[in-house]
C-alpha positions as CSV (number, residue, x, y, z in Angstrom):
1,M,-79.0,28.8,6.8
2,P,-79.0,26.2,4.1
3,V,-81.5,23.9,3.3
4,A,-81.5,20.8,2.2
5,G,-83.0,21.7,-1.4
6,D,-79.9,24.3,-1.6
7,S,-77.5,21.7,-0.8
8,L,-78.6,19.5,-3.3
9,A,-79.3,22.3,-5.7
10,A,-75.3,22.9,-5.0
11,Q,-74.2,19.4,-5.4
12,T,-75.7,19.1,-8.9
13,D,-74.4,22.3,-9.9
14,F,-70.8,21.0,-8.7
15,I,-71.3,18.0,-10.9
16,A,-72.3,19.9,-13.9
17,L,-69.2,22.1,-13.7
18,L,-67.3,18.8,-13.3
19,T,-68.5,17.3,-16.6
20,D,-68.4,20.4,-18.5
21,P,-66.5,19.4,-21.7
22,D,-64.2,22.7,-21.2
23,L,-63.2,22.5,-17.9
24,L,-62.0,19.0,-18.1
25,Q,-60.1,20.3,-21.0
26,L,-58.5,22.9,-18.5
27,M,-58.0,20.6,-16.1
28,L,-56.3,18.2,-18.2
29,F,-53.4,21.0,-19.6
30,A,-53.0,22.0,-16.5
31,C,-52.2,18.6,-14.7
32,P,-48.4,18.8,-13.7
33,D,-47.9,15.5,-15.1
34,G,-47.9,14.5,-18.6
35,V,-51.6,12.9,-19.5
36,L,-51.7,10.6,-22.5
37,A,-54.7,8.3,-23.6
38,T,-54.5,5.7,-26.0
39,N,-57.0,3.7,-28.1
40,E,-57.1,0.0,-27.6
41,E,-53.8,-0.3,-30.0
42,G,-52.2,2.0,-27.8
43,D,-52.0,4.9,-30.4
44,I,-52.1,8.2,-28.6
45,A,-55.3,10.1,-28.7
46,L,-55.0,12.4,-26.1
47,Y,-51.5,14.7,-25.5
48,A,-51.5,17.2,-22.7
49,G,-51.2,18.1,-19.4
50,A,-47.1,18.6,-18.9
51,S,-46.3,16.2,-22.0
52,E,-45.2,18.5,-24.7
53,A,-42.9,20.6,-21.7
54,M,-41.7,16.7,-20.5
55,F,-40.9,15.0,-24.4
56,G,-40.5,18.0,-26.5
57,Y,-43.0,16.8,-28.8
58,R,-45.8,19.1,-30.3
59,P,-49.6,17.1,-30.2
60,V,-48.9,16.9,-33.9
61,E,-46.1,15.0,-33.8
62,V,-47.4,11.9,-31.6
63,M,-51.3,11.6,-31.9
64,G,-52.1,8.5,-33.7
65,H,-48.4,7.0,-33.1
66,S,-48.2,4.2,-30.6
67,Y,-47.0,5.2,-26.8
68,R,-43.9,3.2,-27.7
69,L,-42.6,6.5,-29.4
70,L,-42.3,8.0,-25.6
71,L,-41.5,4.8,-23.4
72,G,-39.5,3.2,-25.9
73,D,-37.5,0.8,-23.9
74,E,-38.2,-2.1,-25.2
75,Q,-37.9,-4.5,-22.1
76,A,-39.6,-2.4,-19.6
77,F,-42.1,-1.7,-22.2
78,Q,-43.2,-5.5,-22.4
79,S,-43.1,-5.6,-18.6
80,L,-45.0,-2.0,-18.0
81,R,-47.4,-4.0,-20.6
82,R,-47.7,-7.1,-18.6
83,E,-48.8,-5.8,-15.2
84,L,-51.7,-3.7,-17.0
85,E,-53.3,-6.6,-18.4
86,S,-52.7,-8.6,-14.9
87,H,-53.6,-5.7,-12.9
88,G,-55.6,-3.1,-15.1
89,Q,-53.5,-0.7,-13.4
90,V,-50.2,0.3,-12.0
91,S,-49.1,3.2,-9.8
92,N,-45.6,4.7,-9.9
93,Y,-43.8,2.4,-12.2
94,E,-40.1,2.9,-12.4
95,I,-39.4,2.8,-16.8
96,P,-37.2,4.8,-19.1
97,A,-38.7,7.3,-21.2
98,V,-37.5,8.7,-24.4
99,R,-37.5,12.8,-25.3
100,K,-37.9,14.0,-28.6
101,G,-33.8,14.1,-30.3
102,G,-33.4,10.7,-28.2
103,A,-32.4,12.0,-24.6
104,A,-33.6,8.9,-22.5
105,F,-34.7,9.7,-19.1
106,S,-36.4,7.9,-15.8
107,A,-40.4,8.6,-16.0
108,A,-42.5,7.1,-13.5
109,V,-45.9,6.2,-14.9
110,S,-49.4,5.7,-13.4
111,A,-51.7,4.0,-15.5
112,A,-55.4,2.5,-15.6
113,V,-56.7,0.2,-18.3
114,M,-59.9,2.1,-19.2
115,K,-63.3,0.6,-20.2
116,D,-66.9,1.0,-21.4
117,R,-70.1,0.6,-19.7
118,Y,-70.1,-3.1,-20.6
119,G,-66.5,-3.7,-18.9
120,C,-64.8,-4.0,-22.3
121,P,-60.8,-2.1,-22.4
122,I,-61.1,0.9,-24.8
123,G,-57.4,2.1,-24.3
124,T,-55.3,3.0,-21.3
125,I,-54.9,6.4,-19.7
126,F,-51.3,7.1,-18.7
127,Y,-50.2,9.9,-15.7
128,I,-46.1,10.1,-16.3
129,R,-43.7,12.1,-13.8
130,D,-40.1,13.1,-15.0
131,H,-38.1,11.4,-12.2
132,S,-34.8,12.6,-13.3
133,G,-34.3,14.3,-11.2
134,V,-35.2,12.4,-8.2
135,R,-33.1,10.0,-10.0
136,Q,-29.9,12.6,-9.8
137,I,-30.3,13.4,-6.5
138,E,-31.0,9.4,-5.9
139,D,-27.5,8.9,-7.5
140,A,-26.0,11.8,-5.6
141,L,-27.1,10.8,-2.4
142,R,-25.9,7.0,-3.1
143,R,-22.4,8.6,-4.4
144,N,-22.5,10.8,-0.9
145,N,-23.0,7.4,1.4
146,T,-20.3,5.5,-0.5
147,Q,-18.3,8.1,-0.2
148,L,-19.3,8.6,4.0
149,N,-18.9,5.1,4.2
150,H,-15.9,4.8,2.8
151,L,-14.6,8.3,5.3
152,V,-16.4,5.5,8.2
153,S,-14.3,2.9,7.6
154,E,-11.0,4.3,7.5
155,L,-11.8,6.3,10.6
156,D,-13.0,3.1,12.4
157,H,-9.4,1.3,10.4
158,L,-7.4,4.4,12.2
159,A,-9.0,4.1,15.4
160,K,-8.7,0.3,15.4
161,H,-5.0,0.2,14.2
162,D,-1.4,1.5,15.7
163,Q,0.0,3.8,12.8
164,L,3.3,3.4,13.1
165,T,3.2,-0.2,12.6
166,G,-0.3,-1.1,11.1
167,L,-1.0,-3.7,13.8
168,L,-4.3,-3.5,15.6
169,R,-4.2,-1.0,19.5
170,R,-3.9,-3.0,22.6
171,G,-8.1,-2.7,23.3
172,S,-9.1,-3.6,19.5
173,A,-6.4,-6.2,19.5
174,V,-8.0,-8.0,22.8
175,E,-11.6,-7.4,21.8
176,A,-11.2,-9.4,18.3
177,A,-9.6,-12.2,20.7
178,E,-12.5,-11.7,23.2
179,D,-14.7,-12.2,19.8
180,A,-13.0,-15.2,18.7
181,L,-13.2,-16.8,22.1
182,L,-16.9,-16.2,21.7
183,S,-17.2,-17.4,18.3
184,S,-15.8,-20.8,19.7
185,G,-19.2,-21.5,21.8
186,L,-19.2,-24.1,23.6
187,E,-16.1,-26.5,21.8
188,R,-13.2,-24.4,23.9
189,E,-10.9,-24.9,21.5
190,P,-6.9,-24.2,22.7
191,F,-6.5,-20.3,22.4
192,G,-2.7,-19.4,22.4
193,V,-1.8,-15.8,23.8
194,A,1.7,-14.6,23.3
195,L,3.8,-11.3,24.7
196,F,6.6,-10.2,22.7
197,D,9.1,-7.1,24.0
198,L,11.8,-6.0,22.4
199,D,15.4,-6.5,24.4
200,Q,17.4,-3.1,25.6
201,F,15.3,-1.0,23.2
202,K,16.2,2.3,25.2
203,S,19.5,1.9,24.2
204,V,18.2,1.6,20.6
205,N,16.7,4.7,21.0
206,D,19.1,6.9,22.9
207,S,21.9,5.2,20.4
208,Y,20.9,5.7,17.2
209,G,17.2,8.3,17.9
210,H,13.9,7.6,17.4
211,L,13.7,7.2,14.2
212,V,15.7,4.2,14.1
213,G,13.8,2.8,17.2
214,D,10.2,2.9,14.7
215,R,12.1,1.0,12.2
216,V,12.6,-1.7,14.6
217,L,9.0,-1.7,15.8
218,A,8.0,-1.7,12.4
219,T,10.1,-4.7,11.9
220,L,9.2,-6.5,14.3
221,A,5.7,-6.1,13.3
222,T,6.5,-7.1,9.7
223,V,7.6,-10.3,11.0
224,M,5.2,-10.7,13.5
225,R,2.6,-10.4,10.3
226,R,4.4,-12.9,8.1
227,V,4.5,-16.0,10.6
228,A,1.0,-15.3,11.8
229,R,-1.9,-17.4,10.2
230,A,-4.9,-15.5,8.5
231,H,-6.9,-15.6,11.3
232,D,-4.4,-14.9,14.1
233,I,-4.5,-12.0,15.5
234,V,-1.5,-9.7,16.3
235,G,-1.8,-6.4,18.0
236,R,1.0,-4.1,19.5
237,F,0.5,-3.6,23.0
238,G,1.8,-0.4,23.8
239,G,5.6,0.9,23.2
240,E,7.6,-1.8,22.6
241,E,5.4,-4.8,23.5
242,F,3.2,-6.8,20.9
243,V,0.8,-8.9,21.5
244,A,-0.5,-12.8,19.2
245,F,-3.4,-14.0,20.3
246,L,-3.7,-17.8,18.0
247,P,-7.2,-19.1,18.1
248,G,-6.8,-23.0,17.8
249,A,-3.2,-23.0,19.1
250,D,-2.0,-25.4,22.4
251,L,0.9,-24.5,24.5
252,A,3.0,-26.8,21.7
253,A,1.6,-24.4,18.8
254,V,2.0,-21.1,20.2
255,S,5.1,-21.7,21.3
256,G,6.7,-22.3,18.5
257,F,4.8,-19.4,16.8
258,A,6.7,-17.3,19.0
259,E,10.3,-19.3,18.7
260,R,10.1,-18.8,15.1
261,V,9.7,-14.9,15.6
262,R,12.2,-14.7,18.0
263,V,15.0,-16.6,15.3
264,A,13.5,-14.1,11.9
265,I,14.2,-10.8,14.7
266,E,17.6,-12.1,15.7
267,R,18.7,-13.0,11.8
268,S,17.8,-9.6,10.9
269,R,19.7,-6.7,10.4
270,L,18.8,-3.3,10.5
271,V,21.2,-1.0,8.2
272,I,21.6,2.2,9.3
273,S,24.7,3.3,6.8
274,D,27.5,1.3,5.0
275,D,29.6,0.6,8.1
276,I,26.1,0.4,11.0
277,H,24.3,-2.4,11.4
278,V,21.7,-2.8,14.3
279,S,21.3,-6.3,15.6
280,I,17.7,-6.4,17.3
281,T,16.6,-9.5,19.7
282,V,13.1,-10.2,21.4
283,S,11.4,-11.8,24.5
284,A,8.4,-13.9,24.6
285,G,5.9,-15.5,27.2
286,V,3.5,-17.4,25.9
287,A,0.0,-19.4,27.5
288,T,-2.9,-20.9,26.3
289,L,-6.9,-21.1,27.5
290,P,-7.9,-23.6,28.9
291,T,-4.8,-24.8,30.1
292,C,-3.2,-22.3,31.8
293,A,-5.8,-20.2,32.8
294,D,-9.6,-20.1,32.7
295,S,-9.9,-16.2,30.9
296,L,-8.6,-13.7,28.7
297,N,-7.1,-11.6,31.2
298,D,-5.8,-14.2,33.0
299,A,-4.2,-15.7,29.8
300,L,-2.5,-12.5,29.5
301,R,-1.3,-12.4,32.6
302,I,0.5,-15.5,32.9
303,A,2.2,-14.5,29.5
304,D,3.4,-11.0,30.9
305,D,4.9,-12.6,34.0
306,R,6.5,-15.5,31.6
307,L,7.4,-12.6,29.3
308,Y,9.1,-11.3,32.3
309,A,10.5,-14.2,33.5
310,A,12.5,-14.3,30.0
311,K,14.2,-11.1,30.3
312,R,15.3,-11.9,34.0
313,A,17.1,-15.1,32.5
314,G,18.8,-13.3,29.6
315,R,16.5,-12.0,27.4
316,N,16.4,-13.8,23.4
317,R,14.3,-16.7,24.6
318,V,10.9,-17.8,24.5
319,V,9.4,-18.8,28.3
320,N,6.2,-21.0,28.1
321,H,6.2,-22.5,31.7
322,D,5.8,-21.2,35.2
323,S,8.9,-23.5,36.5
324,D,11.4,-21.7,33.6
325,E,10.4,-18.4,35.8
326,R,10.8,-19.8,38.9
327,R,14.3,-21.1,37.8
328,S,15.3,-18.0,36.5
329,A,14.3,-16.0,39.9
330,A,16.7,-18.1,41.2
Protein backbone atom coordinates (compact mmCIF):
# COMPACT_ATOMS: atom_id res chain seq x y z
CA MET A 1 0.00 0.00 0.00
CA PRO A 2 1.55 3.34 -1.06
CA VAL A 3 2.24 5.86 1.69
CA ALA A 4 2.03 9.64 1.54
CA GLY A 5 5.79 9.97 1.21
CA ASP A 6 5.88 7.68 -1.79
CA SER A 7 3.06 9.65 -3.48
CA LEU A 8 4.84 12.95 -2.92
CA ALA A 9 8.04 11.52 -4.33
CA ALA A 10 6.26 10.21 -7.41
CA GLN A 11 4.63 13.62 -7.99
CA THR A 12 8.03 15.33 -7.67
CA ASP A 13 9.58 12.91 -10.16
CA PHE A 14 6.70 13.53 -12.59
CA ILE A 15 7.15 17.31 -12.39
CA ALA A 16 10.84 16.91 -12.96
CA LEU A 17 10.12 14.73 -15.98
CA LEU A 18 7.77 17.32 -17.46
CA THR A 19 10.34 20.09 -17.04
CA ASP A 20 13.10 18.06 -18.64
CA PRO A 21 14.19 20.07 -21.75
CA ASP A 22 14.70 16.95 -23.86
CA LEU A 23 11.24 15.66 -23.03
CA LEU A 24 9.60 19.03 -23.73
CA GLN A 25 11.38 19.13 -27.09
CA LEU A 26 10.17 15.61 -27.88
CA MET A 27 6.59 16.57 -26.94
CA LEU A 28 6.72 19.66 -29.14
CA PHE A 29 8.02 17.77 -32.15
CA ALA A 30 5.55 14.91 -31.67
CA CYS A 31 2.56 17.28 -31.58
CA PRO A 32 0.13 16.49 -34.46
CA ASP A 33 -0.51 20.24 -34.93
CA GLY A 34 1.91 22.78 -36.25
CA VAL A 35 3.55 24.58 -33.31
CA LEU A 36 4.97 28.08 -33.69
CA ALA A 37 6.36 30.44 -31.11
CA THR A 38 7.17 34.04 -31.97
CA ASN A 39 8.86 36.85 -30.12
CA GLU A 40 7.14 40.13 -29.37
CA GLU A 41 7.96 41.39 -32.87
CA GLY A 42 6.26 38.39 -34.46
CA ASP A 43 9.45 36.67 -35.65
CA ILE A 44 9.39 32.86 -35.56
CA ALA A 45 11.50 31.42 -32.73
CA LEU A 46 10.04 27.90 -32.64
CA TYR A 47 8.89 25.80 -35.60
CA ALA A 48 7.85 22.37 -34.41
CA GLY A 49 5.18 19.70 -34.40
CA ALA A 50 3.63 19.11 -37.82
CA SER A 51 4.73 22.53 -39.08
CA GLU A 52 7.26 21.27 -41.63
CA ALA A 53 4.86 18.69 -43.09
CA MET A 54 2.03 21.24 -43.11
CA PHE A 55 3.80 24.26 -44.61
CA GLY A 56 6.59 22.58 -46.59
CA TYR A 57 9.35 24.81 -45.19
CA ARG A 58 12.40 23.46 -43.39
CA PRO A 59 13.05 25.15 -40.02
CA VAL A 60 16.08 27.02 -41.36
CA GLU A 61 13.85 28.66 -44.00
CA VAL A 62 11.44 30.21 -41.51
CA MET A 63 13.35 30.83 -38.28
CA GLY A 64 13.66 34.57 -37.69
CA HIS A 65 11.03 35.39 -40.32
CA SER A 66 7.66 36.92 -39.50
CA TYR A 67 4.85 34.43 -39.01
CA ARG A 68 3.06 36.38 -41.76
CA LEU A 69 5.14 34.18 -44.08
CA LEU A 70 2.81 31.32 -43.10
CA LEU A 71 -0.37 33.25 -42.34
CA GLY A 72 -0.23 35.57 -45.30
CA ASP A 73 -3.77 36.86 -45.84
CA GLU A 74 -3.42 40.49 -44.72
CA GLN A 75 -7.04 41.09 -43.70
CA ALA A 76 -7.28 37.81 -41.80
CA PHE A 77 -3.84 38.40 -40.28
CA GLN A 78 -4.82 41.81 -38.92
CA SER A 79 -8.08 40.38 -37.58
CA LEU A 80 -6.16 37.62 -35.78
CA ARG A 81 -3.79 40.21 -34.25
CA ARG A 82 -6.73 42.27 -33.00
CA GLU A 83 -8.27 39.22 -31.35
CA LEU A 84 -4.98 38.41 -29.63
CA GLU A 85 -4.50 41.99 -28.47
CA SER A 86 -8.06 42.15 -27.13
CA HIS A 87 -8.39 38.75 -25.48
CA GLY A 88 -4.87 37.41 -25.14
CA GLN A 89 -5.83 34.18 -26.87
CA VAL A 90 -7.91 32.67 -29.67
CA SER A 91 -9.29 29.17 -30.16
CA ASN A 92 -9.88 27.44 -33.52
CA TYR A 93 -9.69 30.74 -35.36
CA GLU A 94 -10.27 30.14 -39.08
CA ILE A 95 -7.63 31.83 -41.22
CA PRO A 96 -6.12 31.25 -44.67
CA ALA A 97 -2.58 29.88 -44.42
CA VAL A 98 0.07 29.59 -47.14
CA ARG A 99 2.27 26.63 -47.98
CA LYS A 100 5.72 26.92 -49.51
CA GLY A 101 5.14 27.71 -53.15
CA GLY A 102 2.13 29.92 -52.45
CA ALA A 103 -0.68 27.36 -52.22
CA ALA A 104 -3.33 28.58 -49.79
CA PHE A 105 -5.21 26.31 -47.40
CA SER A 106 -7.67 26.69 -44.55
CA ALA A 107 -6.14 26.60 -41.08
CA ALA A 108 -7.63 26.52 -37.60
CA VAL A 109 -5.39 28.52 -35.27
CA SER A 110 -5.35 28.44 -31.48
CA ALA A 111 -2.93 30.94 -29.98
CA ALA A 112 -2.06 32.61 -26.70
CA VAL A 113 0.12 35.54 -25.74
CA MET A 114 3.06 34.46 -23.58
CA LYS A 115 4.05 36.67 -20.66
CA ASP A 116 7.00 36.80 -18.32
CA ARG A 117 6.75 36.55 -14.55
CA TYR A 118 5.96 40.25 -14.38
CA GLY A 119 3.04 39.97 -16.80
CA CYS A 120 4.78 41.59 -19.73
CA PRO A 121 4.16 40.06 -23.18
CA ILE A 122 7.20 38.29 -24.57
CA GLY A 123 5.72 36.53 -27.58
CA THR A 124 2.95 34.30 -28.85
CA ILE A 125 2.56 30.54 -29.19
CA PHE A 126 0.45 29.11 -32.02
CA TYR A 127 -1.09 25.70 -32.56
CA ILE A 128 -2.11 25.35 -36.20
CA ARG A 129 -4.27 22.60 -37.68
CA ASP A 130 -4.74 22.01 -41.40
CA HIS A 131 -8.48 22.34 -41.99
CA SER A 132 -8.41 21.97 -45.78
CA GLY A 133 -9.68 18.39 -45.51
CA VAL A 134 -12.45 19.49 -43.17
CA ARG A 135 -13.29 22.38 -45.48
CA GLN A 136 -13.41 20.01 -48.47
CA ILE A 137 -15.81 17.74 -46.58
CA GLU A 138 -17.94 20.73 -45.57
CA ASP A 139 -17.98 22.01 -49.17
CA ALA A 140 -18.95 18.55 -50.43
CA LEU A 141 -21.71 18.32 -47.83
CA ARG A 142 -22.91 21.80 -48.79
CA ARG A 143 -23.03 20.82 -52.47
CA ASN A 144 -24.81 17.58 -51.63
CA ASN A 145 -27.30 19.44 -49.45
CA THR A 146 -27.93 21.92 -52.27
CA GLN A 147 -28.52 19.06 -54.69
CA LEU A 148 -30.71 17.27 -52.16
CA ASN A 149 -32.76 20.40 -51.51
CA HIS A 150 -33.15 20.87 -55.27
CA LEU A 151 -34.28 17.24 -55.64
CA VAL A 152 -36.72 17.56 -52.74
CA SER A 153 -38.06 20.76 -54.30
CA GLU A 154 -38.52 19.01 -57.65
CA LEU A 155 -40.25 16.03 -56.02
CA ASP A 156 -42.48 18.38 -54.05
CA HIS A 157 -43.36 20.23 -57.26
CA LEU A 158 -44.15 16.95 -59.03
CA ALA A 159 -46.29 15.80 -56.12
CA LYS A 160 -48.29 19.04 -56.09
CA HIS A 161 -48.64 19.68 -59.83
CA ASP A 162 -50.42 17.89 -62.63
CA GLN A 163 -47.84 16.60 -65.12
CA LEU A 164 -49.90 17.29 -68.25
CA THR A 165 -51.08 20.84 -67.56
CA GLY A 166 -48.52 22.03 -65.00
CA LEU A 167 -51.37 23.25 -62.76
CA LEU A 168 -51.78 22.38 -59.10
CA ARG A 169 -53.45 19.08 -58.35
CA ARG A 170 -56.83 19.16 -56.64
CA GLY A 171 -55.57 18.63 -53.08
CA SER A 172 -52.72 21.10 -53.45
CA ALA A 173 -55.00 23.75 -54.96
CA VAL A 174 -57.53 23.40 -52.13
CA GLU A 175 -54.72 23.50 -49.54
CA ALA A 176 -53.32 26.68 -51.11
CA ALA A 177 -56.81 28.21 -51.11
CA GLU A 178 -57.29 27.37 -47.43
CA ASP A 179 -53.93 28.98 -46.64
CA ALA A 180 -54.99 32.10 -48.56
CA LEU A 181 -58.23 32.24 -46.60
CA LEU A 182 -56.37 31.90 -43.29
CA SER A 183 -53.93 34.65 -44.23
CA SER A 184 -56.82 37.05 -44.75
CA GLY A 185 -57.53 36.68 -41.01
CA LEU A 186 -60.60 38.40 -39.62
CA GLU A 187 -60.97 40.82 -42.52
CA ARG A 188 -63.15 38.36 -44.45
CA GLU A 189 -62.37 39.79 -47.83
CA PRO A 190 -64.38 38.27 -50.68
CA PHE A 191 -62.95 35.07 -52.06
CA GLY A 192 -64.00 33.83 -55.49
CA VAL A 193 -64.30 30.20 -56.59
CA ALA A 194 -64.76 29.16 -60.23
CA LEU A 195 -65.16 25.61 -61.53
CA PHE A 196 -64.75 24.85 -65.25
CA ASP A 197 -65.61 21.76 -67.27
CA LEU A 198 -64.79 21.22 -70.96
CA ASP A 199 -67.89 20.64 -73.03
CA GLN A 200 -68.27 17.36 -74.95
CA PHE A 201 -64.74 16.36 -73.99
CA LYS A 202 -65.41 12.64 -74.37
CA SER A 203 -66.41 13.13 -77.99
CA VAL A 204 -63.09 14.89 -78.65
CA ASN A 205 -61.21 11.89 -77.28
CA ASP A 206 -63.40 9.46 -79.19
CA SER A 207 -63.14 11.39 -82.47
CA TYR A 208 -59.51 12.52 -82.46
CA GLY A 209 -57.75 10.41 -79.84
CA HIS A 210 -56.31 11.07 -76.41
CA LEU A 211 -53.30 13.04 -77.68
CA VAL A 212 -55.66 15.65 -79.08
CA GLY A 213 -57.64 15.46 -75.83
CA ASP A 214 -54.44 16.21 -73.95
CA ARG A 215 -53.88 19.28 -76.15
CA VAL A 216 -57.40 20.46 -75.31
CA LEU A 217 -56.71 20.11 -71.58
CA ALA A 218 -53.40 21.94 -71.94
CA THR A 219 -55.14 24.73 -73.88
CA LEU A 220 -57.62 25.37 -71.07
CA ALA A 221 -54.79 25.37 -68.52
CA THR A 222 -52.84 27.90 -70.59
CA VAL A 223 -55.83 30.20 -70.94
CA MET A 224 -56.60 30.06 -67.21
CA ARG A 225 -53.02 30.91 -66.31
CA ARG A 226 -53.03 33.81 -68.76
CA VAL A 227 -56.29 35.28 -67.46
CA ALA A 228 -55.46 34.72 -63.77
CA ARG A 229 -53.65 37.28 -61.61
CA ALA A 230 -50.28 36.48 -60.02
CA HIS A 231 -51.78 35.57 -56.63
CA ASP A 232 -54.75 33.58 -57.99
CA ILE A 233 -54.69 29.81 -57.47
CA VAL A 234 -55.37 27.66 -60.52
CA GLY A 235 -55.61 23.88 -60.51
CA ARG A 236 -56.80 20.79 -62.32
CA PHE A 237 -59.68 19.42 -60.29
CA GLY A 238 -59.76 16.07 -62.07
CA GLY A 239 -60.39 14.76 -65.57
CA GLU A 240 -61.59 17.70 -67.68
CA GLU A 241 -62.60 19.80 -64.66
CA PHE A 242 -60.53 22.78 -63.53
CA VAL A 243 -60.71 25.20 -60.59
CA ALA A 244 -59.64 28.76 -59.88
CA PHE A 245 -59.53 30.43 -56.46
CA LEU A 246 -59.46 34.22 -56.58
CA PRO A 247 -58.55 35.94 -53.27
CA GLY A 248 -60.25 39.33 -52.95
CA ALA A 249 -62.64 38.70 -55.86
CA ASP A 250 -66.37 39.34 -55.31
CA LEU A 251 -69.10 37.67 -57.37
CA ALA A 252 -68.83 40.20 -60.20
CA ALA A 253 -65.06 39.82 -60.37
CA VAL A 254 -65.01 36.03 -60.35
CA SER A 255 -67.86 35.97 -62.90
CA GLY A 256 -65.84 38.30 -65.14
CA PHE A 257 -62.80 36.05 -64.79
CA ALA A 258 -64.81 32.97 -65.75
CA GLU A 259 -66.37 34.76 -68.71
CA ARG A 260 -62.95 35.85 -70.04
CA VAL A 261 -61.76 32.26 -69.85
CA ARG A 262 -64.94 31.02 -71.59
CA VAL A 263 -64.61 33.53 -74.44
CA ALA A 264 -60.90 32.79 -74.94
CA ILE A 265 -61.60 29.04 -75.15
CA GLU A 266 -64.52 29.59 -77.54
CA ARG A 267 -62.26 31.58 -79.86
CA SER A 268 -59.43 29.05 -79.78
CA ARG A 269 -58.96 26.52 -82.57
CA LEU A 270 -56.82 23.40 -82.39
CA VAL A 271 -55.22 22.60 -85.73
CA ILE A 272 -55.21 18.83 -86.19
CA SER A 273 -54.34 18.88 -89.88
CA ASP A 274 -54.66 21.24 -92.83
CA ASP A 275 -58.36 20.51 -93.16
CA ILE A 276 -59.28 19.60 -89.56
CA HIS A 277 -59.64 22.20 -86.82
CA VAL A 278 -61.16 21.36 -83.45
CA SER A 279 -63.42 23.92 -81.75
CA ILE A 280 -63.89 23.62 -77.98
CA THR A 281 -66.03 25.33 -75.37
CA VAL A 282 -66.19 25.34 -71.60
CA SER A 283 -68.90 25.72 -68.98
CA ALA A 284 -68.36 27.33 -65.57
CA GLY A 285 -70.03 27.80 -62.23
CA VAL A 286 -68.90 30.44 -59.74
CA ALA A 287 -69.45 31.28 -56.07
CA THR A 288 -67.91 33.54 -53.44
CA LEU A 289 -67.22 33.64 -49.75
CA PRO A 290 -68.83 34.98 -47.66
CA THR A 291 -71.71 36.05 -49.94
CA CYS A 292 -72.67 32.59 -51.20
CA ALA A 293 -71.11 30.30 -48.60
CA ASP A 294 -69.50 30.28 -45.16
CA SER A 295 -66.77 27.74 -45.94
CA LEU A 296 -64.55 26.77 -48.84
CA ASN A 297 -66.23 23.36 -49.15
CA ASP A 298 -69.66 24.98 -49.37
CA ALA A 299 -68.40 27.43 -52.00
CA LEU A 300 -67.02 24.53 -54.04
CA ARG A 301 -70.31 22.65 -53.75
CA ILE A 302 -72.30 25.70 -54.88
CA ALA A 303 -69.90 26.39 -57.76
CA ASP A 304 -70.20 22.73 -58.77
CA ASP A 305 -74.02 22.91 -58.73
CA ARG A 306 -73.90 26.04 -60.88
CA LEU A 307 -71.43 24.40 -63.25
CA TYR A 308 -73.87 21.59 -63.94
CA ALA A 309 -76.65 24.13 -64.24
CA ALA A 310 -74.59 25.67 -67.04
CA LYS A 311 -74.29 22.25 -68.65
CA ARG A 312 -78.02 21.69 -68.50
CA ALA A 313 -78.72 25.18 -69.85
CA GLY A 314 -76.88 24.40 -73.07
CA ARG A 315 -73.15 24.56 -72.15
CA ASN A 316 -70.61 27.25 -73.12
CA ARG A 317 -71.80 29.63 -70.42
CA VAL A 318 -71.06 30.88 -66.88
CA VAL A 319 -73.67 30.47 -64.13
CA ASN A 320 -73.24 32.68 -61.08
CA HIS A 321 -76.64 32.55 -59.39
CA ASP A 322 -78.88 29.76 -58.11
CA SER A 323 -81.91 31.20 -59.94
CA ASP A 324 -80.11 30.40 -63.20
CA GLU A 325 -79.99 26.77 -62.15
CA ARG A 326 -83.69 26.71 -61.27
CA ARG A 327 -84.63 28.24 -64.62
CA SER A 328 -82.42 25.77 -66.52
CA ALA A 329 -83.91 22.84 -64.64
CA ALA A 330 -87.43 23.96 -65.50
